[in-house]
MOPAC internal coordinates of N, CA, C and O (Angstrom, degrees):
PM7 1SCF
backbone

  N    0.0000 0     0.00 0     0.00 0    0    0    0
  C    1.4610 1     0.00 0     0.00 0    1    0    0
  C    1.5144 1   109.42 1     0.00 0    2    1    0
  O    1.2310 1   120.33 1   -51.15 1    3    2    1
  N    1.2974 1   116.97 1   128.85 1    3    2    1
  C    1.4485 1   121.80 1   179.54 1    5    3    2
  C    1.5413 1   109.39 1   -82.88 1    6    5    3
  O    1.2310 1   121.14 1   -39.10 1    7    6    5
  N    1.2931 1   115.43 1   140.90 1    7    6    5
  C    1.4717 1   121.83 1   179.87 1    9    7    6
  C    1.5131 1   109.59 1  -106.92 1   10    9    7
  O    1.2310 1   120.62 1   -30.29 1   11   10    9
  N    1.3189 1   116.42 1   149.71 1   11   10    9
  C    1.4708 1   120.54 1   178.25 1   13   11   10
  C    1.5128 1   111.82 1   -77.02 1   14   13   11
  O    1.2310 1   120.15 1   153.48 1   15   14   13
  N    1.3267 1   117.32 1   -26.52 1   15   14   13
  C    1.4554 1   121.11 1   178.30 1   17   15   14
  C    1.5312 1   107.49 1  -139.06 1   18   17   15
  O    1.2310 1   121.15 1   -45.28 1   19   18   17
  N    1.3453 1   115.42 1   134.72 1   19   18   17
  C    1.4517 1   122.18 1   177.96 1   21   19   18
  C    1.5372 1   107.52 1  -136.38 1   22   21   19
  O    1.2310 1   120.62 1    -9.45 1   23   22   21
  N    1.3332 1   116.42 1   170.55 1   23   22   21
  C    1.4589 1   120.53 1   179.38 1   25   23   22
  C    1.5330 1   110.42 1  -133.18 1   26   25   23
  O    1.2310 1   120.99 1   -33.63 1   27   26   25
  N    1.3044 1   115.70 1   146.37 1   27   26   25
  C    1.4647 1   120.64 1   175.87 1   29   27   26
  C    1.5426 1   108.48 1   -72.84 1   30   29   27
  O    1.2310 1   121.66 1   -13.27 1   31   30   29
  N    1.3133 1   114.42 1   166.73 1   31   30   29
  C    1.4680 1   119.33 1   178.12 1   33   31   30
  C    1.5392 1   110.39 1   -60.17 1   34   33   31
  O    1.2310 1   120.39 1   138.72 1   35   34   33
  N    1.3406 1   116.87 1   -41.28 1   35   34   33
  C    1.4642 1   120.05 1   178.69 1   37   35   34
  C    1.5279 1   111.52 1   -61.54 1   38   37   35
  O    1.2310 1   120.17 1   139.95 1   39   38   37
  N    1.3258 1   117.28 1   -40.05 1   39   38   37
  C    1.4552 1   120.45 1   178.11 1   41   39   38
  C    1.5210 1   111.01 1   -66.06 1   42   41   39
  O    1.2310 1   120.56 1   138.25 1   43   42   41
  N    1.3303 1   116.53 1   -41.75 1   43   42   41
  C    1.4723 1   120.29 1   178.46 1   45   43   42
  C    1.5260 1   111.83 1   -62.56 1   46   45   43
  O    1.2310 1   120.34 1   141.87 1   47   46   45
  N    1.3210 1   116.95 1   -38.13 1   47   46   45
  C    1.4719 1   120.94 1   176.96 1   49   47   46
  C    1.5261 1   110.95 1   -63.68 1   50   49   47
  O    1.2310 1   120.26 1   135.69 1   51   50   49
  N    1.3126 1   117.10 1   -44.31 1   51   50   49
  C    1.4658 1   120.45 1   178.81 1   53   51   50
  C    1.5305 1   110.88 1   -66.61 1   54   53   51
  O    1.2310 1   120.30 1   141.15 1   55   54   53
  N    1.3058 1   117.02 1   -38.85 1   55   54   53
  C    1.4737 1   120.18 1   176.87 1   57   55   54
  C    1.5352 1   110.21 1   -59.23 1   58   57   55
  O    1.2310 1   120.15 1   134.89 1   59   58   57
  N    1.3264 1   117.32 1   -45.11 1   59   58   57
  C    1.4700 1   120.07 1   179.03 1   61   59   58
  C    1.5112 1   111.36 1   -62.12 1   62   61   59
  O    1.2310 1   120.32 1   138.96 1   63   62   61
  N    1.3250 1   117.00 1   -41.04 1   63   62   61
  C    1.4688 1   121.12 1   177.33 1   65   63   62
  C    1.5404 1   110.37 1   -61.23 1   66   65   63
  O    1.2310 1   120.38 1   133.43 1   67   66   65
  N    1.3182 1   116.88 1   -46.57 1   67   66   65
  C    1.4618 1   121.06 1  -179.84 1   69   67   66
  C    1.5116 1   112.27 1   -66.40 1   70   69   67
  O    1.2310 1   119.80 1   146.82 1   71   70   69
  N    1.3130 1   117.98 1   -33.18 1   71   70   69
  C    1.4686 1   120.38 1   176.82 1   73   71   70
  C    1.5272 1   110.64 1   -66.32 1   74   73   71
  O    1.2310 1   120.41 1   142.61 1   75   74   73
  N    1.3356 1   116.82 1   -37.39 1   75   74   73
  C    1.4757 1   119.19 1   176.70 1   77   75   74
  C    1.5249 1   111.47 1   -63.47 1   78   77   75
  O    1.2310 1   120.97 1   143.80 1   79   78   77
  N    1.3269 1   115.75 1   -36.20 1   79   78   77
  C    1.4720 1   120.51 1  -179.65 1   81   79   78
  C    1.5397 1   114.00 1   -79.37 1   82   81   79
  O    1.2310 1   120.70 1   142.37 1   83   82   81
  N    1.3481 1   116.27 1   -37.63 1   83   82   81
  C    1.4681 1   119.68 1  -167.63 1   85   83   82
  C    1.5298 1   114.48 1  -121.55 1   86   85   83
  O    1.2310 1   119.38 1   176.11 1   87   86   85
  N    1.3218 1   118.78 1    -3.89 1   87   86   85
  C    1.4628 1   119.89 1  -176.67 1   89   87   86
  C    1.5108 1   111.77 1    84.13 1   90   89   87
  O    1.2310 1   120.56 1    26.23 1   91   90   89
  N    1.3285 1   116.54 1  -153.77 1   91   90   89
  C    1.4678 1   121.84 1  -178.16 1   93   91   90
  C    1.5244 1   110.44 1   -61.91 1   94   93   91
  O    1.2310 1   121.36 1   -39.63 1   95   94   93
  N    1.3235 1   115.00 1   140.37 1   95   94   93
  C    1.4643 1   121.83 1  -176.54 1   97   95   94
  C    1.5216 1   110.62 1  -120.59 1   98   97   95
  O    1.2310 1   121.60 1   -15.14 1   99   98   97
  N    1.3074 1   114.53 1   164.86 1   99   98   97
  C    1.4548 1   125.03 1   176.65 1  101   99   98
  C    1.5145 1   108.09 1  -142.32 1  102  101   99
  O    1.2310 1   120.38 1   -37.73 1  103  102  101
  N    1.3361 1   116.88 1   142.27 1  103  102  101
  C    1.4624 1   121.68 1   176.55 1  105  103  102
  C    1.5101 1   109.73 1  -114.25 1  106  105  103
  O    1.2310 1   121.50 1   -34.10 1  107  106  105
  N    1.3282 1   114.73 1   145.90 1  107  106  105
  C    1.4525 1   121.18 1   173.56 1  109  107  106
  C    1.5234 1   107.60 1  -138.50 1  110  109  107
  O    1.2310 1   120.87 1   -51.85 1  111  110  109
  N    1.3262 1   115.94 1   128.15 1  111  110  109
  C    1.4702 1   120.29 1   176.92 1  113  111  110
  C    1.5098 1   108.54 1   -75.52 1  114  113  111
  O    1.2310 1   120.99 1   -70.87 1  115  114  113
  N    1.3228 1   115.71 1   109.13 1  115  114  113
  C    1.4439 1   121.38 1  -179.83 1  117  115  114
  C    1.5113 1   109.48 1   -66.43 1  118  117  115
  O    1.2310 1   120.87 1   -37.61 1  119  118  117
  N    1.3097 1   115.95 1   142.39 1  119  118  117
  C    1.4518 1   120.36 1  -179.53 1  121  119  118
  C    1.5059 1   114.61 1   -95.10 1  122  121  119
  O    1.2310 1   119.87 1  -177.80 1  123  122  121
  N    1.3037 1   117.85 1     2.20 1  123  122  121
  C    1.4670 1   119.57 1   179.99 1  125  123  122
  C    1.5123 1   111.65 1   137.75 1  126  125  123
  O    1.2310 1   120.88 1    34.90 1  127  126  125
  N    1.2814 1   115.91 1  -145.10 1  127  126  125
  C    1.4611 1   124.59 1  -177.94 1  129  127  126
  C    1.5232 1   110.17 1    69.25 1  130  129  127
  O    1.2310 1   120.13 1    45.54 1  131  130  129
  N    1.3162 1   117.35 1  -134.46 1  131  130  129
  C    1.4754 1   123.08 1  -172.21 1  133  131  130
  C    1.5160 1   113.81 1   -55.59 1  134  133  131
  O    1.2310 1   120.91 1   133.26 1  135  134  133
  N    1.3167 1   115.86 1   -46.74 1  135  134  133
  C    1.4714 1   120.33 1  -172.66 1  137  135  134
  C    1.5078 1   113.73 1  -101.70 1  138  137  135
  O    1.2310 1   119.34 1  -169.05 1  139  138  137
  N    1.3026 1   118.86 1    10.95 1  139  138  137
  C    1.4637 1   120.82 1  -178.57 1  141  139  138
  C    1.5203 1   110.12 1    69.62 1  142  141  139
  O    1.2310 1   120.72 1     9.90 1  143  142  141
  N    1.2981 1   116.24 1  -170.10 1  143  142  141
  C    1.4608 1   120.90 1   177.99 1  145  143  142
  C    1.5206 1   107.75 1   -89.85 1  146  145  143
  O    1.2310 1   120.12 1   -74.51 1  147  146  145
  N    1.3009 1   117.37 1   105.49 1  147  146  145
  C    1.4547 1   122.00 1  -175.56 1  149  147  146
  C    1.5374 1   109.96 1  -149.55 1  150  149  147
  O    1.2310 1   120.69 1   -25.38 1  151  150  149
  N    1.3104 1   116.29 1   154.62 1  151  150  149
  C    1.4651 1   118.44 1   174.15 1  153  151  150
  C    1.5281 1   109.20 1   -74.64 1  154  153  151
  O    1.2310 1   120.63 1   -56.44 1  155  154  153
  N    1.2862 1   116.41 1   123.56 1  155  154  153
  C    1.4740 1   122.33 1  -177.41 1  157  155  154
  C    1.5190 1   108.73 1  -106.04 1  158  157  155
  O    1.2310 1   120.84 1   -46.34 1  159  158  157
  N    1.3113 1   116.00 1   133.66 1  159  158  157
  C    1.4771 1   123.02 1  -178.15 1  161  159  158
  C    1.5272 1   108.88 1  -110.29 1  162  161  159
  O    1.2310 1   121.46 1   -51.39 1  163  162  161
  N    1.3489 1   114.82 1   128.61 1  163  162  161
  C    1.4594 1   121.04 1  -178.00 1  165  163  162
  C    1.5309 1   111.05 1  -133.92 1  166  165  163
  O    1.2310 1   119.80 1   -23.42 1  167  166  165
  N    1.3287 1   117.99 1   156.58 1  167  166  165
  C    1.4556 1   118.74 1   167.94 1  169  167  166
  C    1.5273 1   107.00 1   -60.57 1  170  169  167
  O    1.2310 1   120.09 1   -44.05 1  171  170  169
  N    1.3052 1   117.43 1   135.95 1  171  170  169
  C    1.4650 1   121.11 1  -173.11 1  173  171  170
  C    1.5119 1   113.62 1   -56.38 1  174  173  171
  O    1.2310 1   120.74 1   141.79 1  175  174  173
  N    1.3195 1   116.20 1   -38.21 1  175  174  173
  C    1.4633 1   120.02 1  -176.63 1  177  175  174
  C    1.5229 1   113.46 1   -79.58 1  178  177  175
  O    1.2310 1   119.97 1   172.74 1  179  178  177
  N    1.3383 1   117.66 1    -7.26 1  179  178  177
  C    1.4517 1   120.49 1  -176.52 1  181  179  178
  C    1.5253 1   114.54 1  -105.41 1  182  181  179
  O    1.2310 1   120.35 1  -172.97 1  183  182  181
  N    1.3201 1   116.93 1     7.03 1  183  182  181
  C    1.4571 1   119.96 1   178.12 1  185  183  182
  C    1.5128 1   108.66 1  -124.37 1  186  185  183
  O    1.2310 1   120.61 1   -53.09 1  187  186  185
  N    1.3021 1   116.44 1   126.91 1  187  186  185
  C    1.4617 1   121.84 1   179.64 1  189  187  186
  C    1.5133 1   108.88 1   -95.08 1  190  189  187
  O    1.2310 1   120.42 1   -63.97 1  191  190  189
  N    1.3427 1   116.80 1   116.03 1  191  190  189
  C    1.4639 1   121.50 1   175.74 1  193  191  190
  C    1.5165 1   106.75 1   -79.26 1  194  193  191
  O    1.2310 1   120.80 1   -47.45 1  195  194  193
  N    1.3368 1   116.07 1   132.55 1  195  194  193
  C    1.4581 1   120.71 1  -177.20 1  197  195  194
  C    1.5191 1   112.99 1  -102.55 1  198  197  195
  O    1.2310 1   121.02 1    -6.07 1  199  198  197
  N    1.3030 1   115.65 1   173.93 1  199  198  197
  C    1.4702 1   122.32 1   178.32 1  201  199  198
  C    1.5174 1   112.12 1   -61.76 1  202  201  199
  O    1.2310 1   120.30 1   155.70 1  203  202  201
  N    1.3279 1   117.04 1   -24.30 1  203  202  201
  C    1.4605 1   120.21 1  -178.81 1  205  203  202
  C    1.5312 1   112.36 1   -87.87 1  206  205  203
  O    1.2310 1   119.89 1  -178.16 1  207  206  205
  N    1.3432 1   117.82 1     1.84 1  207  206  205
  C    1.4534 1   122.77 1   178.53 1  209  207  206
  C    1.5226 1   110.71 1  -102.46 1  210  209  207
  O    1.2310 1   120.97 1   -27.48 1  211  210  209
  N    1.3307 1   115.74 1   152.52 1  211  210  209
  C    1.4474 1   119.94 1   175.15 1  213  211  210
  C    1.5239 1   108.97 1  -135.52 1  214  213  211
  O    1.2310 1   121.16 1   -32.31 1  215  214  213
  N    1.3276 1   115.39 1   147.69 1  215  214  213
  C    1.4485 1   119.80 1   178.22 1  217  215  214
  C    1.5312 1   108.62 1   -80.08 1  218  217  215
  O    1.2310 1   121.34 1   -56.82 1  219  218  217
  N    1.3224 1   115.04 1   123.18 1  219  218  217
  C    1.4514 1   121.43 1  -178.43 1  221  219  218
  C    1.5323 1   110.90 1   -89.33 1  222  221  219
  O    1.2310 1   120.57 1   150.59 1  223  222  221
  N    1.3319 1   116.51 1   -29.41 1  223  222  221
  C    1.4561 1   121.39 1  -178.19 1  225  223  222
  C    1.5045 1   108.92 1   164.15 1  226  225  223
  O    1.2310 1   121.09 1    25.49 1  227  226  225
  N    1.3318 1   115.53 1  -154.51 1  227  226  225
  C    1.4574 1   121.59 1   177.78 1  229  227  226
  C    1.5201 1   109.25 1  -137.91 1  230  229  227
  O    1.2310 1   121.16 1   -32.86 1  231  230  229
  N    1.3318 1   115.39 1   147.14 1  231  230  229
  C    1.4562 1   121.52 1   172.08 1  233  231  230
  C    1.5253 1   107.35 1  -131.58 1  234  233  231
  O    1.2310 1   119.82 1   -49.74 1  235  234  233
  N    1.3084 1   117.95 1   130.26 1  235  234  233
  C    1.4538 1   121.06 1   179.80 1  237  235  234
  C    1.5180 1   112.18 1    58.48 1  238  237  235
  O    1.2310 1   120.01 1  -149.58 1  239  238  237
  N    1.3198 1   117.59 1    30.42 1  239  238  237
  C    1.4578 1   120.87 1  -178.68 1  241  239  238
  C    1.5160 1   114.82 1    75.89 1  242  241  239
  O    1.2310 1   120.41 1  -167.66 1  243  242  241
  N    1.3245 1   116.82 1    12.34 1  243  242  241
  C    1.4547 1   122.66 1  -178.94 1  245  243  242
  C    1.5268 1   109.85 1  -112.44 1  246  245  243
  O    1.2310 1   119.22 1   -45.41 1  247  246  245
  N    1.3217 1   119.09 1   134.59 1  247  246  245
  C    1.4698 1   119.98 1   176.74 1  249  247  246
  C    1.5278 1   111.11 1   -65.10 1  250  249  247
  O    1.2310 1   121.33 1   -34.40 1  251  250  249
  N    1.3180 1   115.05 1   145.60 1  251  250  249
  C    1.4718 1   122.41 1  -178.61 1  253  251  250
  C    1.5223 1   107.33 1  -126.33 1  254  253  251
  O    1.2310 1   120.61 1   -61.29 1  255  254  253
  N    1.3462 1   116.45 1   118.71 1  255  254  253
  C    1.4526 1   122.87 1  -176.80 1  257  255  254
  C    1.5323 1   111.04 1  -112.36 1  258  257  255
  O    1.2310 1   122.12 1   -21.73 1  259  258  257
  N    1.3320 1   113.54 1   158.27 1  259  258  257
  C    1.4505 1   122.33 1   175.93 1  261  259  258
  C    1.5419 1   107.23 1  -146.25 1  262  261  259
  O    1.2310 1   120.69 1   -30.42 1  263  262  261
  N    1.3155 1   116.29 1   149.58 1  263  262  261
  C    1.4633 1   119.70 1   176.29 1  265  263  262
  C    1.5366 1   108.63 1   -67.76 1  266  265  263
  O    1.2310 1   120.88 1   -38.46 1  267  266  265
  N    1.3262 1   115.93 1   141.54 1  267  266  265
  C    1.4650 1   120.68 1  -178.04 1  269  267  266
  C    1.5169 1   112.03 1   -58.53 1  270  269  267
  O    1.2310 1   119.75 1   139.74 1  271  270  269
  N    1.3296 1   118.08 1   -40.26 1  271  270  269
  C    1.4575 1   119.00 1  -179.04 1  273  271  270
  C    1.5248 1   111.67 1   -69.43 1  274  273  271
  O    1.2310 1   119.70 1   147.40 1  275  274  273
  N    1.3130 1   118.18 1   -32.60 1  275  274  273
  C    1.4629 1   121.86 1   176.03 1  277  275  274
  C    1.5366 1   109.23 1   -70.68 1  278  277  275
  O    1.2310 1   120.34 1   140.32 1  279  278  277
  N    1.3121 1   116.96 1   -39.68 1  279  278  277
  C    1.4572 1   121.22 1   177.34 1  281  279  278
  C    1.5328 1   111.09 1   -59.01 1  282  281  279
  O    1.2310 1   120.24 1   143.67 1  283  282  281
  N    1.3240 1   117.15 1   -36.33 1  283  282  281
  C    1.4564 1   120.16 1   179.98 1  285  283  282
  C    1.5163 1   111.20 1   -56.67 1  286  285  283
  O    1.2310 1   119.63 1   147.43 1  287  286  285
  N    1.3303 1   118.32 1   -32.57 1  287  286  285
  C    1.4611 1   122.33 1   178.22 1  289  287  286
  C    1.5252 1   112.00 1   -81.28 1  290  289  287
  O    1.2310 1   120.29 1   148.55 1  291  290  289
  N    1.3326 1   117.06 1   -31.45 1  291  290  289
  C    1.4648 1   121.64 1  -172.16 1  293  291  290
  C    1.5252 1   114.06 1  -105.63 1  294  293  291
  O    1.2310 1   119.63 1  -170.21 1  295  294  293
  N    1.2985 1   118.32 1     9.79 1  295  294  293
  C    1.4586 1   120.28 1  -172.87 1  297  295  294
  C    1.5228 1   114.61 1   -63.02 1  298  297  295
  O    1.2310 1   119.64 1   160.11 1  299  298  297
  N    1.3116 1   118.29 1   -19.89 1  299  298  297
  C    1.4595 1   122.01 1   179.09 1  301  299  298
  C    1.5341 1   111.75 1   -97.04 1  302  301  299
  O    1.2310 1   121.03 1  -165.36 1  303  302  301
  N    1.3209 1   115.64 1    14.64 1  303  302  301
  C    1.4595 1   121.44 1  -173.20 1  305  303  302
  C    1.5367 1   111.58 1  -126.17 1  306  305  303
  O    1.2310 1   121.16 1   -45.40 1  307  306  305
  N    1.3262 1   115.40 1   134.60 1  307  306  305
  C    1.4591 1   120.06 1   172.31 1  309  307  306
  C    1.5293 1   107.40 1   -87.61 1  310  309  307
  O    1.2310 1   120.76 1   -51.45 1  311  310  309
  N    1.3339 1   116.14 1   128.55 1  311  310  309
  C    1.4470 1   120.94 1   175.56 1  313  311  310
  C    1.5287 1   108.97 1   -87.98 1  314  313  311
  O    1.2310 1   121.01 1   -48.24 1  315  314  313
  N    1.3140 1   115.68 1   131.76 1  315  314  313
  C    1.4654 1   122.07 1   179.87 1  317  315  314
  C    1.5186 1   105.84 1  -118.78 1  318  317  315
  O    1.2310 1   120.58 1   -70.55 1  319  318  317
  N    1.3241 1   116.50 1   109.45 1  319  318  317
  C    1.4558 1   121.02 1  -176.47 1  321  319  318
  C    1.5230 1   108.67 1   -87.07 1  322  321  319
  O    1.2310 1   120.99 1   -55.58 1  323  322  321
  N    1.3149 1   115.71 1   124.42 1  323  322  321
  C    1.4491 1   123.06 1  -176.71 1  325  323  322
  C    1.5280 1   108.89 1  -125.98 1  326  325  323
  O    1.2310 1   120.54 1    -0.54 1  327  326  325
  N    1.3174 1   116.57 1   179.46 1  327  326  325
  C    1.4538 1   123.15 1   178.46 1  329  327  326
  C    1.5144 1   108.90 1  -130.86 1  330  329  327
  O    1.2310 1   120.71 1   -41.42 1  331  330  329
  N    1.3173 1   116.25 1   138.58 1  331  330  329
  C    1.4584 1   121.62 1   173.99 1  333  331  330
  C    1.5363 1   108.66 1  -132.37 1  334  333  331
  O    1.2310 1   120.68 1   -20.40 1  335  334  333
  N    1.2981 1   116.31 1   159.60 1  335  334  333
  C    1.4460 1   121.43 1   176.20 1  337  335  334
  C    1.5078 1   110.14 1   -70.12 1  338  337  335
  O    1.2310 1   120.75 1   -32.72 1  339  338  337
  N    1.3131 1   116.16 1   147.28 1  339  338  337
  C    1.4613 1   120.59 1   176.78 1  341  339  338
  C    1.5225 1   112.47 1   119.48 1  342  341  339
  O    1.2310 1   121.24 1    -8.19 1  343  342  341
  N    1.2779 1   115.24 1   171.81 1  343  342  341
  C    1.4681 1   121.72 1  -179.45 1  345  343  342
  C    1.4999 1   109.32 1   -92.11 1  346  345  343
  O    1.2310 1   120.97 1   -45.40 1  347  346  345
  N    1.3122 1   115.75 1   134.60 1  347  346  345
  C    1.4307 1   121.19 1   178.07 1  349  347  346
  C    1.5218 1   111.13 1  -110.93 1  350  349  347
  O    1.2310 1   121.18 1    45.45 1  351  350  349
  N    1.3142 1   115.35 1  -134.55 1  351  350  349
  C    1.4497 1   121.13 1  -179.02 1  353  351  350
  C    1.5126 1   112.05 1   -66.14 1  354  353  351
  O    1.2310 1   121.32 1   -44.21 1  355  354  353
  N    1.3032 1   115.08 1   135.79 1  355  354  353
  C    1.4650 1   119.52 1  -176.71 1  357  355  354
  C    1.5134 1   112.49 1   -69.46 1  358  357  355
  O    1.2310 1   119.52 1   165.00 1  359  358  357
  N    1.3314 1   118.52 1   -15.00 1  359  358  357
  C    1.4600 1   120.20 1  -177.24 1  361  359  358
  C    1.5220 1   112.17 1   -96.07 1  362  361  359
  O    1.2310 1   119.57 1   168.86 1  363  362  361
  N    1.3105 1   118.43 1   -11.14 1  363  362  361
  C    1.4560 1   122.78 1  -175.20 1  365  363  362
  C    1.5386 1   109.92 1   -88.20 1  366  365  363
  O    1.2310 1   120.79 1   -37.89 1  367  366  365
  N    1.3453 1   116.10 1   142.11 1  367  366  365
  C    1.4621 1   120.94 1  -172.62 1  369  367  366
  C    1.5220 1   116.22 1   -62.33 1  370  369  367
  O    1.2310 1   119.54 1   155.62 1  371  370  369
  N    1.3289 1   118.48 1   -24.38 1  371  370  369
  C    1.4612 1   119.63 1  -174.96 1  373  371  370
  C    1.5239 1   113.57 1   -77.51 1  374  373  371
  O    1.2310 1   119.34 1   168.61 1  375  374  373
  N    1.3223 1   118.87 1   -11.39 1  375  374  373
  C    1.4569 1   122.70 1  -177.18 1  377  375  374
  C    1.5167 1   115.13 1   -47.50 1  378  377  375
  O    1.2310 1   119.39 1   128.08 1  379  378  377
  N    1.3397 1   118.78 1   -51.92 1  379  378  377
  C    1.4685 1   119.77 1  -178.73 1  381  379  378
  C    1.5320 1   114.52 1   -65.12 1  382  381  379
  O    1.2310 1   120.06 1   167.44 1  383  382  381
  N    1.3201 1   117.48 1   -12.56 1  383  382  381
  C    1.4613 1   121.82 1   179.87 1  385  383  382
  C    1.5289 1   112.06 1   -82.31 1  386  385  383
  O    1.2310 1   119.81 1   174.45 1  387  386  385
  N    1.3459 1   117.96 1    -5.55 1  387  386  385
  C    1.4493 1   121.13 1  -178.36 1  389  387  386
  C    1.5151 1   113.04 1    76.80 1  390  389  387
  O    1.2310 1   120.93 1  -162.00 1  391  390  389
  N    1.3279 1   115.83 1    18.00 1  391  390  389
  C    1.4598 1   122.46 1  -179.72 1  393  391  390
  C    1.5242 1   108.05 1  -133.51 1  394  393  391
  O    1.2310 1   121.65 1   -15.48 1  395  394  393
  N    1.3273 1   114.44 1   164.52 1  395  394  393
  C    1.4633 1   117.48 1   175.00 1  397  395  394
  C    1.5264 1   109.36 1  -144.61 1  398  397  395
  O    1.2310 1   121.80 1   -34.55 1  399  398  397
  N    1.3136 1   114.15 1   145.45 1  399  398  397
  C    1.4489 1   119.92 1   174.39 1  401  399  398
  C    1.5190 1   108.02 1   -75.20 1  402  401  399
  O    1.2310 1   121.00 1   -33.77 1  403  402  401
  N    1.3267 1   115.69 1   146.23 1  403  402  401
  C    1.4365 1   122.88 1  -177.46 1  405  403  402
  C    1.5214 1   108.74 1  -138.48 1  406  405  403
  O    1.2310 1   120.62 1   -42.41 1  407  406  405
  N    1.3112 1   116.42 1   137.59 1  407  406  405
  C    1.4763 1   120.22 1   177.83 1  409  407  406
  C    1.5187 1   109.61 1   -94.68 1  410  409  407
  O    1.2310 1   121.30 1   -59.74 1  411  410  409
  N    1.2993 1   115.12 1   120.26 1  411  410  409
  C    1.4611 1   122.21 1   169.67 1  413  411  410
  C    1.5225 1   104.94 1  -105.41 1  414  413  411
  O    1.2310 1   119.66 1   -11.69 1  415  414  413
  N    1.2900 1   118.25 1   168.31 1  415  414  413
  C    1.4601 1   118.57 1  -178.66 1  417  415  414
  C    1.5214 1   111.46 1  -153.74 1  418  417  415
  O    1.2310 1   122.19 1   -17.14 1  419  418  417
  N    1.3102 1   113.41 1   162.86 1  419  418  417
  C    1.4534 1   120.50 1   171.24 1  421  419  418
  C    1.5325 1   106.93 1  -146.97 1  422  421  419
  O    1.2310 1   120.88 1   -31.46 1  423  422  421
  N    1.3185 1   115.92 1   148.54 1  423  422  421
  C    1.4658 1   120.98 1   179.13 1  425  423  422
  C    1.5256 1   108.12 1   -79.83 1  426  425  423
  O    1.2310 1   121.17 1   -45.41 1  427  426  425
  N    1.3128 1   115.36 1   134.59 1  427  426  425
  C    1.4652 1   120.53 1   176.25 1  429  427  426
  C    1.5292 1   110.07 1   -62.74 1  430  429  427
  O    1.2310 1   120.79 1   -31.60 1  431  430  429
  N    1.3160 1   116.10 1   148.40 1  431  430  429
  C    1.4695 1   119.79 1   171.23 1  433  431  430
  C    1.5204 1   107.57 1   -72.05 1  434  433  431
  O    1.2310 1   120.26 1   -15.51 1  435  434  433
  N    1.3431 1   117.11 1   164.49 1  435  434  433
  C    1.4555 1   120.86 1   177.01 1  437  435  434
  C    1.5157 1   111.20 1   -57.64 1  438  437  435
  O    1.2310 1   120.28 1   138.81 1  439  438  437
  N    1.3250 1   117.06 1   -41.19 1  439  438  437
  C    1.4602 1   120.44 1   179.08 1  441  439  438
  C    1.5319 1   110.83 1   -62.97 1  442  441  439
  O    1.2310 1   120.18 1   136.98 1  443  442  441
  N    1.3241 1   117.27 1   -43.02 1  443  442  441
  C    1.4615 1   120.39 1   177.60 1  445  443  442
  C    1.5211 1   111.55 1   -63.41 1  446  445  443
  O    1.2310 1   120.44 1   137.24 1  447  446  445
  N    1.3179 1   116.77 1   -42.76 1  447  446  445
  C    1.4753 1   120.32 1   178.28 1  449  447  446
  C    1.5052 1   111.38 1   -58.89 1  450  449  447
  O    1.2310 1   120.11 1   136.32 1  451  450  449
  N    1.3417 1   117.40 1   -43.68 1  451  450  449
  C    1.4486 1   121.01 1   178.33 1  453  451  450
  C    1.5102 1   112.64 1   -61.98 1  454  453  451
  O    1.2310 1   120.43 1   144.49 1  455  454  453
  N    1.3260 1   116.78 1   -35.51 1  455  454  453
  C    1.4739 1   119.76 1  -179.76 1  457  455  454
  C    1.5261 1   111.31 1   -75.78 1  458  457  455
  O    1.2310 1   119.72 1   162.06 1  459  458  457
  N    1.3337 1   118.14 1   -17.94 1  459  458  457
  C    1.4574 1   122.01 1  -177.67 1  461  459  458
  C    1.5498 1   112.77 1   -92.81 1  462  461  459
  O    1.2310 1   119.15 1   168.63 1  463  462  461
  N    1.2911 1   119.23 1   -11.37 1  463  462  461
  C    1.4717 1   122.30 1  -177.74 1  465  463  462
  C    1.5033 1   109.82 1   -52.75 1  466  465  463
  O    1.2310 1   121.19 1   -52.22 1  467  466  465
  N    1.3398 1   115.33 1   127.78 1  467  466  465
  C    1.4653 1   124.09 1   177.91 1  469  467  466
  C    1.5185 1   113.75 1    59.66 1  470  469  467
  O    1.2310 1   119.84 1  -150.02 1  471  470  469
  N    1.3366 1   117.91 1    29.98 1  471  470  469
  C    1.4696 1   119.66 1   177.96 1  473  471  470
  C    1.5107 1   111.23 1  -116.13 1  474  473  471
  O    1.2310 1   119.94 1  -150.56 1  475  474  473
  N    1.3132 1   117.72 1    29.44 1  475  474  473
  C    1.4566 1   120.18 1   178.30 1  477  475  474
  C    1.5147 1   110.02 1  -113.21 1  478  477  475
  O    1.2310 1   120.10 1   180.00 1  479  478  477

């Protein structure tokens, strides 16, 4: 089964580290503004999911959300959450670790798209 959002091994390791430090986590794909378009990691209880957000899937046991209007542009794309060295968004939990989450992507094949219809 193809997933709309997945994480690399490095991202999963960082997620586990952050869960030990902060408890349950939540991700939201930022649509821009201050921190650019990046996956943002928050303590689960400190981020309010709105009516304009939708759950894309889970990575490392953490829910991953995206704005519905942003999803409209990316619906044919699998998001691959990775980690790179450096400072990212100032609001995301991984900043003090000297790493940042990064969204990579790939376009679904026609077969994958057909299997995903109405599964969001």
